[in-house]
ZAMIFI-435759 format. One record per residue: residue in three letters; y, x, z of N, C-alpha, C in turn. Coordinates in steps of 0.02 Angstrom, whole numbers, padded with zeros to 5 digits, always signed. Last residue first. Layout:
alaYXZYXZYXZ...
END
This chain:
ala+11525+06637+09978+11455+06674+09978+11462+06730+10006gln+11636+06651+09965+11637+06611+09987+11549+06650+10012gln+11641+06708+09835+11680+06742+09888+11657+06709+09940leu+11562+06610+09745+11547+06693+09754+11583+06728+09825asn+11647+06497+09743+11605+06497+09776+11560+06562+09798gln+11784+06549+09673+11799+06529+09754+11723+06532+09772arg+11722+06606+09545+11742+06644+09588+11734+06637+09660glu+11698+06448+09506+11643+06488+09543+11656+06564+09567ile+11835+06412+09479+11766+06380+09548+11725+06425+09572pro+11882+06488+09397+11888+06506+09445+11847+06475+09528asp+11751+06556+09300+11782+06498+09299+11825+06513+09374gly+11799+06741+09247+11787+06673+09226+11833+06623+09264asn+11824+06875+09302+11864+06867+09235+11844+06772+09223his+11737+06842+09399+11803+06881+09409+11825+06869+09350ile+11613+06849+09347+11635+06798+09376+11722+06799+09384glu+11595+06967+09270+11607+06906+09248+11637+06850+09286ser+11600+07048+09382+11640+07052+09334+11637+06988+09289leu+11484+07015+09447+11550+07001+09484+11594+07009+09437ser+11382+07045+09355+11375+06987+09361+11455+06956+09396asp+11392+07185+09352+11413+07154+09286+11420+07053+09313lys+11343+07188+09485+11405+07228+09477+11444+07181+09413asn+11194+07160+09476+11238+07123+09517+11315+07139+09506arg+11153+07255+09391+11160+07191+09368+11200+07158+09413leu+11161+07371+09499+11217+07369+09413+11220+07280+09392cys+11089+07365+09579+11165+07349+09608+11205+07328+09546asn+10958+07341+09512+10996+07259+09535+11074+07276+09535lys+10958+07507+09506+10963+07400+09413+11001+07361+09458cys+10929+07524+09613+10997+07536+09574+11006+07500+09542leu+10814+07460+09655+10883+07445+09700+10933+07452+09633lys+10748+07542+09525+10729+07467+09553+10796+07455+09560arg+10754+07655+09599+10763+07663+09536+10789+07595+09537arg+10694+07652+09721+10755+07674+09728+10813+07651+09651gly+10575+07637+09713+10597+07564+09731+10666+07584+09721leu+10532+07762+09653+10527+07724+09605+10544+07648+09625met+10538+07850+09785+10605+07840+09716+10584+07810+09655leu+10439+07783+09833+10507+07776+09863+10557+07786+09808ala+10320+07830+09764+10333+07745+09773+10410+07731+09785ala+10353+07960+09786+10334+07930+09694+10364+07867+09720val+10310+07976+09902+10391+08004+09869+10394+07965+09806leu+10176+07933+09912+10227+07911+09952+10322+07919+09921leu+10124+08031+09833+10111+07964+09816+10166+07905+09846val+10140+08138+09917+10163+08165+09843+10181+08080+09821pro+10086+08112+10037+10154+08116+10024+10191+08114+09957val+09923+08104+09967+09957+08033+10005+10045+08068+10015val+09910+08236+09914+09892+08197+09883+09951+08116+09912val+09876+08329+10054+09935+08329+09994+09960+08280+09955gly+09782+08270+10125+09838+08266+10140+09903+08301+10106val+09691+08295+10026+09707+08232+10029+09764+08230+10062val+09675+08436+10039+09703+08386+09973+09712+08342+09976pro+09633+08429+10168+09681+08470+10159+09730+08426+10081met+09494+08381+10148+09555+08372+10170+09615+08380+10164val+09403+08473+10062+09435+08396+10035+09469+08397+10087lys+09365+08555+10179+09387+08575+10130+09454+08544+10089glu+09280+08474+10255+09337+08508+10273+09378+08531+10241val+09168+08432+10171+09230+08375+10213+09283+08435+10228thr+09160+08568+10046+09141+08516+10100+09199+08487+10120leu+09108+08632+09915+09151+08598+09950+09134+08543+09993gly+09010+08806+09932+09016+08727+09903+09091+08694+09954glu+08964+08891+10009+09038+08917+09967+09045+08851+09930pro+08855+08919+10157+08861+08881+10062+08936+08891+10059lys+08780+08977+10252+08852+08985+10244+08847+08952+10170ile+08655+09034+10355+08650+08981+10305+08746+08967+10299leu+08568+09191+10395+08642+09147+10393+08664+09100+10340ile+08457+09256+10473+08496+09235+10410+08546+09190+10413his+08397+09356+10581+08422+09312+10594+08444+09302+10488glu+08244+09447+10642+08308+09442+10596+08332+09396+10585thr+08145+09517+10764+08158+09462+10718+08227+09472+10684ile+07974+09571+10804+08043+09575+10785+08054+09541+10746val+07894+09540+10962+07919+09527+10902+07955+09568+10873lys+07776+09579+11067+07839+09589+11064+07834+09548+10956asp+07612+09571+11108+07663+09529+11095+07733+09517+11105asp+07498+09644+11008+07555+09657+11057+07587+09606+11076gly+07384+09611+10933+07372+09645+10991+07405+09655+11030glu+07478+09640+10785+07429+09625+10809+07388+09653+10878phe+07637+09595+10785+07588+09647+10768+07527+09619+10800lys+07745+09510+10689+07720+09527+10744+07671+09553+10732ala+07942+09465+10617+07866+09523+10612+07808+09534+10673lys+08021+09351+10521+08003+09382+10589+07942+09430+10574cys+08193+09307+10487+08128+09329+10471+08087+09358+10517phe+08254+09142+10514+08257+09195+10509+08186+09227+10505phe+08376+08998+10510+08332+09035+10476+08328+09103+10500glu+08416+08850+10597+08423+08906+10589+08355+08971+10568lys+08522+08722+10534+08466+08754+10556+08463+08819+10555leu+08625+08671+10476+08650+08667+10531+08566+08707+10569glu+08612+08651+10336+08655+08694+10356+08646+08724+10446glu+08496+08568+10288+08461+08636+10320+08551+08668+10340glu+08570+08471+10229+08556+08459+10317+08555+08496+10348lys+08606+08511+10108+08665+08484+10148+08637+08504+10198thr+08491+08649+10064+08511+08592+10070+08563+08560+10118ile+08402+08770+10004+08442+08754+10043+08470+08697+10033asn+08212+08824+10007+08275+08778+09964+08336+08753+10015met+08172+08988+09979+08176+08932+10008+08241+08881+09977val+08064+09108+09941+08068+09054+09917+08104+09001+09968phe+08029+09269+10016+08017+09205+10010+08067+09156+09965thr+07963+09433+09983+08006+09379+09951+07999+09303+09943leu+07928+09578+10087+07913+09500+10064+07978+09493+10029asn+07878+09722+10105+07935+09720+10073+07924+09619+10036thr+07784+09788+10144+07829+09776+10210+07879+09751+10183ser+07580+09752+10147+07651+09748+10104+07709+09743+10160cys+07436+09813+10140+07518+09800+10163+07569+09811+10151glu+07318+09891+10109+07337+09819+10049+07396+09806+10105ser+07275+09986+10172+07290+10002+10098+07331+09938+10053glu+07273+09927+10285+07324+09979+10276+07348+09966+10197lys+07243+09771+10315+07219+09845+10290+07264+09871+10286arg+07274+09640+10365+07269+09691+10423+07226+09746+10399cys+07440+09566+10372+07409+09622+10352+07349+09665+10394ser+07491+09399+10303+07456+09439+10362+07428+09498+10315lys+07633+09297+10286+07601+09350+10250+07553+09383+10312glu+07712+09139+10284+07701+09189+10314+07661+09232+10266lys+07841+08999+10286+07784+09039+10243+07777+09117+10300ile+07894+08929+10407+07895+08888+10333+07858+08947+10289ile+07870+08874+10558+07839+08922+10505+07855+08897+10443gly+07982+08778+10652+07924+08820+10645+07923+08861+10578glu+08133+08723+10672+08075+08678+10672+08007+08724+10659asn+08213+08851+10654+08199+08821+10732+08159+08758+10733asn+08097+08940+10530+08165+08898+10553+08166+08886+10619glu+08033+09082+10452+08052+09016+10505+08098+09009+10510leu+07919+09184+10370+07999+09141+10381+07984+09099+10392ser+07837+09339+10427+07841+09256+10420+07922+09245+10407ile+07713+09454+10428+07780+09450+10434+07772+09352+10405thr+07602+09513+10528+07601+09477+10493+07696+09477+10486phe+07479+09679+10538+07523+09637+10562+07567+09583+10502asn+07394+09805+10498+07375+09731+10568+07445+09703+10604ser+07537+09927+10479+07456+09894+10469+07447+09852+10514phe+07655+10034+10449+07629+09977+10474+07560+09958+10439pro+07758+10168+10483+07690+10164+10420+07666+10086+10485cys+07928+10140+10524+07885+10147+10522+07802+10140+10471gly+08058+10083+10459+08048+10122+10506+07990+10152+10525glu+08059+09889+10403+08062+09959+10377+08056+10015+10441leu+08023+09750+10309+08013+09816+10375+08005+09845+10369lys+08117+09650+10226+08103+09704+10220+08060+09735+10301cys+08117+09507+10160+08102+09521+10252+08085+09586+10233thr+08236+09420+10050+08188+09453+10053+08156+09493+10118val+08245+09243+09970+08263+09295+10030+08189+09349+10045lys+08320+09159+09842+08249+09222+09874+08282+09257+09939gln+08353+08989+09852+08351+09058+09860+08303+09097+09874lys+08366+08832+09780+08307+08878+09775+08352+08949+09803gly+08539+08751+09829+08475+08766+09806+08416+08799+09827tyr+08687+08823+09875+08647+08761+09893+08581+08792+09851ser+08746+08986+09924+08747+08931+09884+08697+08883+09898thr+08750+09101+10031+08799+09074+10008+08824+08997+09943val+08656+09173+10170+08635+09130+10102+08710+09083+10092thr+08664+09330+10222+08688+09266+10201+08703+09221+10147lys+08575+09436+10163+08580+09421+10254+08620+09353+10251pro+08467+09416+10050+08542+09430+10069+08531+09413+10148ser+08373+09525+10144+08407+09515+10085+08431+09456+10058val+08359+09609+10290+08340+09562+10255+08401+09557+10198thr+08262+09723+10373+08305+09739+10333+08292+09664+10299phe+08208+09774+10555+08185+09715+10488+08271+09736+10438his+08110+09914+10609+08169+09863+10609+08160+09822+10555pro+08010+10014+10732+08030+09969+10655+08082+09921+10681gln+08054+10194+10759+08068+10123+10797+08050+10085+10728cys+07922+10325+10796+07981+10271+10757+07996+10227+10788phe+07870+10484+10855+07882+10435+10861+07937+10397+10807glu+07727+10607+10849+07788+10588+10831+07795+10511+10843ile+07657+10693+10970+07647+10615+10929+07726+10625+10905pro+07607+10867+10915+07644+10841+10947+07648+10760+10940val+07495+10972+10935+07514+10946+10881+07541+10882+10935asp+07443+11139+10938+07468+11085+10970+07510+11045+10923lys+07316+11250+10920+07362+11205+10897+07366+11159+10929val+07253+11443+10948+07270+11364+10969+07329+11322+10922trp+07165+11557+10954+07177+11506+10909+07207+11448+10949gly+07124+11646+11030+07215+11650+11017+07219+11610+10989asp+06979+11704+10961+07027+11727+11025+07109+11689+10992gln+06881+11599+10875+06911+11640+10892+06975+11652+10925ala+06801+11491+10936+06752+11548+10882+06818+11608+10871glu+06854+11403+11007+06850+11459+11052+06799+11508+11006his+07026+11322+10964+06926+11334+10937+06920+11403+10983lys+07099+11194+11059+07090+11278+11065+07023+11269+11028val+07230+11073+11062+07172+11095+11024+07184+11179+11033leu+07328+10958+11128+07321+11039+11128+07251+11033+11102cys+07445+10825+11059+07345+10850+11070+07355+10926+11084ser+07562+10768+11162+07532+10824+11113+07471+10812+11132ile+07701+10712+11218+07676+10716+11215+07622+10726+11168asn+07859+10726+11299+07827+10785+11244+07758+10754+11250ala+07980+10614+11294+07917+10637+11329+07897+10666+11292asn+08100+10536+11211+08083+10624+11254+08024+10644+11287phe+08062+10405+11217+08048+10453+11174+08065+10535+11163asp+07974+10305+11311+07999+10381+11332+08020+10408+11255glu+07864+10207+11292+07943+10194+11279+08002+10266+11294phe+07741+10180+11234+07771+10231+11231+07851+10226+11233thr+07583+10093+11295+07674+10077+11264+07706+10154+11284ser+07415+10129+11295+07491+10134+11314+07551+10128+11278ser+07260+10133+11329+07311+10097+11276+07376+10098+11319asn+07205+10294+11417+07218+10231+11406+07265+10199+11341pro+07191+10410+11350+07130+10402+11386+07143+10351+11413tyr+07159+10443+11147+07216+10438+11212+07182+10410+11271cys+07011+10530+11091+07065+10477+11094+07100+10476+11148arg+06968+10655+10975+07000+10663+11049+07033+10576+11050val+06823+10680+10891+06893+10650+10890+06901+10632+10979thr+06760+10793+10764+06768+10752+10809+06817+10720+10833asp+06655+10890+10659+06695+10832+10668+06695+10805+10754phe+06590+11033+10573+06575+10963+10648+06669+10951+10627thr+06482+11103+10468+06537+11101+10498+06543+11044+10535arg+06384+11093+10355+06364+11116+10448+06415+11127+10484asp+06392+11018+10263+06401+11089+10271+06401+11128+10322gly+06382+10868+10323+06318+10894+10278+06344+10991+10275asn+06428+10871+10500+06439+10878+10430+06393+10899+10385lys+06402+10803+10658+06386+10883+10618+06369+10870+10549lys+06516+10758+10789+06463+10738+10736+06476+10830+10687leu+06524+10793+10952+06526+10809+10900+06473+10766+10860gln+06631+10714+11095+06558+10701+11040+06573+10729+10980leu+06693+10811+11231+06693+10776+11168+06635+10762+11136pro+06704+10735+11403+06668+10784+11335+06691+10738+11288gly+06866+10631+11473+06793+10657+11449+06769+10720+11418gln+06985+10620+11530+06991+10648+11470+06909+10672+11467gly+07049+10591+11649+07031+10540+11636+07008+10554+11538pro+07235+10635+11649+07189+10607+11670+07149+10586+11626leu+07333+10766+11529+07313+10691+11571+07250+10693+11591pro+07391+10911+11566+07354+10872+11549+07345+10801+11582asn+07564+10936+11536+07529+10952+11598+07454+10894+11568ser+07682+10966+11447+07632+11006+11468+07584+11018+11518asn+07699+10822+11422+07760+10849+11461+07731+10938+11493lys+07554+10791+11427+07622+10783+11437+07660+10797+11483met+07417+10788+11317+07440+10827+11375+07530+10781+11353trp+07232+10790+11301+07321+10760+11286+07352+10795+11317val+07140+10944+11219+07131+10880+11283+07214+10857+11263ala+06998+11002+11153+07068+10966+11135+07064+10941+11196ser+06894+11124+11118+06916+11120+11171+06974+11039+11135ile+06743+11208+11046+06806+11178+11044+06822+11148+11108thr+06617+11262+10974+06634+11284+11014+06694+11244+11014gly+06535+11253+10827+06565+11176+10892+06589+11213+10937pro+06610+11383+10721+06567+11335+10768+06588+11269+10809tyr+06702+11244+10634+06638+11306+10662+06644+11356+10674phe+06775+11087+10572+06762+11163+10612+06704+11194+10629arg+06806+10988+10514+06778+11034+10473+06794+11112+10507lys+06933+10908+10626+06887+10892+10588+06857+10970+10532ile+06983+10810+10746+06981+10868+10722+06933+10856+10693his+07124+10673+10798+07058+10690+10743+07031+10768+10715cys+07175+10583+10921+07174+10640+10874+07105+10663+10848glu+07247+10435+10911+07190+10464+10913+07200+10533+10892pro+07331+10285+11021+07347+10368+10983+07250+10388+10976asn+07358+10138+11025+07273+10186+11025+07277+10273+11000asn+07507+10036+11100+07465+10094+11020+07391+10136+11064leu+07637+09915+11099+07546+09946+11113+07516+09988+11065tyr+07799+10002+11092+07735+09970+11068+07664+09983+11078gly+07856+10074+11108+07874+10038+11129+07805+09956+11127ala+07869+10164+10943+07898+10171+11016+07890+10087+11050met+07747+10189+10852+07784+10114+10851+07808+10133+10935ile+07711+10343+10787+07693+10304+10836+07759+10271+10853pro+07676+10418+10610+07727+10416+10687+07692+10360+10725ser+07515+10388+10636+07578+10454+10654+07630+10427+10609pro+07384+10328+10745+07431+10335+10701+07472+10375+10694lys+07322+10512+10720+07335+10431+10702+07349+10397+10756val+07345+10695+10715+07352+10629+10763+07364+10569+10730ser+07239+10816+10657+07296+10752+10636+07305+10708+10694val+07187+10962+10594+07197+10948+10657+07254+10879+10658val+07045+11063+10561+07099+11029+10524+07155+10973+10579pro+06993+11197+10638+06992+11143+10626+07062+11104+10574his+06903+11348+10551+06957+11324+10593+06997+11255+10569ala+06765+11419+10530+06797+11348+10482+06858+11349+10558ile+06695+11578+10526+06717+11510+10550+06750+11471+10517val+06541+11679+10531+06588+11630+10491+06637+11579+10533lys+06500+11841+10539+06534+11793+10563+06546+11743+10509val+06385+11963+10500+06435+11924+10471+06433+11860+10495arg+06356+12149+10537+06348+12074+10561+06395+12035+10530val+06273+12271+10465+06328+12238+10450+06336+12165+10479ile+06217+12429+10453+06219+12360+10472+06286+12329+10490val+06159+12560+10355+06226+12517+10380+06202+12459+10394thr+06041+12697+10344+06049+12619+10352+06137+12612+10365leu+05942+12797+10238+05994+12787+10280+06020+12701+10280pro+05764+12832+10227+05822+12794+10220+05884+12780+10272asp+05724+13021+10196+05726+12952+10249+05807+12900+10235glu+05691+13067+10053+05741+13103+10115+05729+13027+10154gly+05643+13102+09926+05626+13140+09981+05658+13129+10057ala+05763+13008+09843+05691+13031+09823+05683+13103+09886glu+05855+12900+09932+05836+12965+09865+05772+12994+09878his+05914+12751+10009+05862+12825+09978+05857+12844+09937val+06011+12650+10106+06036+12713+10037+05969+12748+10030leu+06023+12482+10131+05979+12539+10128+05984+12586+10074cys+06121+12365+10229+06107+12410+10173+06068+12463+10184lys+06085+12201+10295+06055+12287+10309+06060+12338+10250tyr+06168+12083+10398+06125+12115+10331+06128+12173+10345glu+06111+11938+10484+06160+12027+10500+06107+12036+10409gly+06239+11790+10471+06177+11844+10487+06185+11906+10492glu+06290+11677+10361+06305+11710+10429+06232+11741+10425asp+06297+11600+10259+06273+11676+10232+06288+11710+10310glu+06277+11456+10276+06203+11491+10266+06228+11569+10242ile+06414+11436+10284+06388+11459+10348+06330+11491+10354thr+06477+11521+10135+06463+11476+10151+06451+11494+10254val+06613+11602+10023+06558+11619+10107+06553+11550+10139asn+06624+11652+09872+06626+11570+09914+06597+11585+09977arg+06542+11797+09886+06586+11752+09842+06564+11703+09873leu+06517+11962+09932+06494+11890+09953+06542+11822+09929ser+06485+12121+09879+06527+12057+09882+06494+11997+09870leu+06438+12281+09967+06412+12206+09928+06474+12158+09941ser+06463+12448+09909+06483+12390+09960+06441+12326+09903ala+06436+12569+09902+06370+12497+09884+06398+12469+09925asn+06477+12697+09823+06509+12643+09860+06457+12600+09860glu+06499+12813+09724+06454+12825+09772+06491+12771+09837arg+06567+12770+09598+06594+12805+09671+06572+12827+09712arg+06448+12720+09558+06448+12769+09546+06527+12823+09598leu+06461+12599+09619+06419+12640+09637+06414+12706+09610glu+06560+12541+09545+06570+12567+09638+06534+12614+09673ser+06507+12494+09429+06564+12565+09461+06577+12581+09487lys+06413+12420+09465+06395+12492+09451+06446+12545+09463ser+06439+12322+09639+06466+12340+09587+06449+12410+09542met+06321+12187+09702+06364+12268+09693+06394+12280+09643met+06332+12024+09753+06315+12086+09685+06350+12140+09704ala+06297+11850+09776+06313+11916+09805+06267+11967+09748his+06333+11732+09681+06361+11754+09737+06357+11801+09786ser+06279+11780+09578+06334+11791+09548+06371+11786+09620thr+06126+11920+09619+06163+11858+09584+06254+11863+09569gly+06037+12053+09559+06106+12029+09602+06102+11964+09585arg+06028+12236+09526+06000+12170+09516+06044+12125+09579leu+06040+12373+09403+06063+12308+09459+06054+12258+09466glu+05943+12500+09377+05959+12432+09340+05979+12405+09407gly+05925+12641+09378+05964+12618+09349+05969+12549+09346phe+05803+12619+09493+05782+12647+09442+05827+12645+09371ile+05897+12487+09564+05846+12532+09569+05813+12555+09512phe+05984+12402+09687+05996+12428+09627+05929+12494+09624glu+06011+12227+09752+05961+12296+09744+05973+12335+09672ala+06017+12084+09856+06034+12108+09803+06002+12189+09795val+05927+12021+09971+06009+12000+09909+06022+12020+09856lys+05801+11979+10002+05830+12031+09973+05884+11986+09938ser+05741+11903+10181+05758+11920+10121+05783+11956+10092glu+05731+11948+10314+05684+11952+10260+05677+11954+10194gly+05910+11986+10351+05817+11969+10385+05767+11984+10337lys+05953+12019+10206+05964+11965+10257+05899+11954+10287thr+05972+12179+10113+05933+12117+10145+05963+12089+10196trp+06022+12278+09986+06044+12246+10032+05994+12189+10038ser+05965+12458+09930+05950+12382+09937+05994+12344+10008ile+05957+12584+09821+05984+12537+09871+05982+12487+09854thr+05915+12739+09779+05876+12663+09761+05919+12654+09816val+05915+12882+09642+05942+12832+09714+05905+12767+09709tyr+05889+12952+09554+05828+12951+09588+05858+12931+09655thr+06002+12953+09482+05948+12939+09446+05888+12931+09494leu+06154+12945+09526+06098+12896+09528+06028+12884+09513gly+06159+13117+09495+06201+13069+09494+06145+13020+09543tyr+06138+13252+09503+06085+13227+09479+06093+13132+09469gly+06241+13319+09558+06231+13320+09483+06180+13286+09464pro+06291+13300+09684+06292+13250+09647+06279+13270+09570ser+06225+13339+09834+06221+13364+09760+06224+13309+09699lys+06256+13267+09921+06293+13339+09923+06268+13350+09849leu+06347+13087+09916+06281+13135+09882+06296+13213+09890lys+06373+12971+10010+06387+13036+09971+06321+13083+09949phe+06433+12801+10032+06353+12854+10050+06406+12898+09984pro+06465+12625+10105+06483+12688+10064+06441+12765+10065cys+06467+12479+10113+06409+12534+10132+06406+12589+10094gln+06542+12334+10163+06535+12405+10140+06483+12444+10157leu+06569+12196+10115+06513+12223+10157+06529+12295+10146ile+06699+12060+10080+06663+12148+10039+06624+12164+10113met+06710+11903+10034+06703+11950+10086+06684+11995+10050asp+06808+11738+10014+06768+11805+09987+06782+11863+10020ser+06784+11567+10068+06835+11629+10072+06778+11692+10023asn+06717+11459+10147+06747+11469+10085+06794+11528+10034leu+06754+11509+10323+06739+11462+10276+06750+11458+10188pro+06838+11668+10353+06843+11609+10335+06786+11587+10306ala+06715+11813+10415+06776+11785+10361+06773+11707+10362thr+06697+11946+10512+06700+11881+10516+06749+11868+10445lys+06585+12070+10540+06627+12060+10507+06646+11987+10500glu+06539+12222+10608+06558+12157+10629+06607+12132+10577ser+06412+12368+10642+06489+12329+10626+06477+12243+10626his+06355+12518+10639+06327+12435+10649+06396+12435+10671ser+06268+12652+10530+06329+12615+10567+06320+12536+10567ser+06248+12806+10475+06234+12748+10481+06281+12711+10528ser+06319+12899+10333+06326+12883+10408+06308+12827+10419thr+06279+13039+10219+06303+12956+10237+06279+12956+10303asn+06231+13137+10101+06262+13149+10181+06302+13069+10192ile+06069+13171+10068+06107+13136+10045+06161+13126+10119glu+05994+13359+10042+05994+13286+10077+06048+13240+10067gln+05895+13423+09920+05946+13408+09944+05968+13334+09975phe+05726+13456+09942+05758+13403+09889+05834+13402+09966ser+05616+13515+09999+05662+13542+09971+05723+13526+09950asp+05507+13423+10007+05529+13412+10068+05611+13473+10045leu+05442+13306+09892+05465+13377+09886+05527+13374+09956leu+05399+13176+09863+05361+13237+09893+05383+13308+09915met+05493+13126+09803+05470+13081+09863+05459+13139+09899phe+05491+13172+09652+05532+13208+09717+05534+13187+09790tyr+05392+13101+09613+05388+13170+09632+05429+13192+09684cys+05442+13001+09610+05385+12986+09656+05352+13071+09670val+05556+12985+09505+05542+12986+09601+05497+12985+09626ala+05461+13041+09410+05498+13082+09422+05536+13063+09497ile+05386+12918+09385+05337+12996+09394+05395+13046+09438lys+05501+12835+09355+05444+12825+09401+05405+12887+09434leu+05548+12908+09226+05584+12890+09294+05550+12880+09361gln+05455+12889+09135+05469+12953+09174+05526+12951+09217leu+05438+12746+09120+05381+12771+09167+05406+12840+09176val+05570+12739+09068+05551+12708+09124+05510+12729+09174thr+05530+12787+08944+05583+12812+08987+05576+12777+09051gln+05432+12713+08893+05430+12804+08905+05490+12829+08947arg+05511+12593+08854+05445+12590+08910+05418+12665+08945met+05588+12637+08770+05610+12621+08826+05557+12611+08881
END
């Protein structure tokens, strides 16, 4: 093996001294190539031997970036890394292209491919590499509660290079009062920034076209227009009507929007019965169940669920109807009205029966007198 390598070195030196060696037909060129961050890319470097009979025995190829050697082919051996490598099978096809895997911003710069055969001047291919990372754009909060005080923000993340513009638009016109952006550099050399809405506003008009327009200057024509989405909060109360006495479970569910920084309460016309506050989005609950004790006296009270948002005077309310279905005075009275006539009729019927019995009894007495003593009959007639 050592002897073979020594022979190759001697052969290379020998052919470098020979001016009569056939030249390699290749073209030197300058080009520029753009790659998205974390993608794979190939830097082209084709060449062609005029006399391919020698193969690659006396050919050396190297890729460099500045003063650093990225990959090389020498004495029949291929050297590189898992990040930057030439292909031996492609070299046999006279293709010295360099593969870059999982491109990072550090890969940006000028790469030089040198193809050299013994006895000839090295031929060069230069490729300028640009790395770009298009921004991830989002509007927070989203959707926005229409009619309530909001502070929307346009978040622009992980972009490179740092040449970017972001403007709040309303009906295709830029809003006034938007200053320069402040960039934050991340560990991977990308940038983040936030474009705040010019002032705290209530969005009453659902039809207004309000959006954050972002232009990334790294690539011509890259534009992203992120519109504001609106939502309308509302309550769903279950049950909405309480129909019995005693302890009752009432669920106050706030729907229609993603919520944070709010308070839900169960109240009556005398004040708050129970409430729960939410200050962090991860802890927010919009489906709260309250236990309320309904008594006869509370039928006259007004119960309702209420939601109030921090920093805004507006509240959302939903009433709860108290309407027990037990026996009430109004329901007993018709029953009494039926019982009294029945008792009266019964009494009259009983009195009539007694009267009839007395009549019969008097009739019998008259019969006896009629058939008896003449003096008693005379007294009865006089009576």
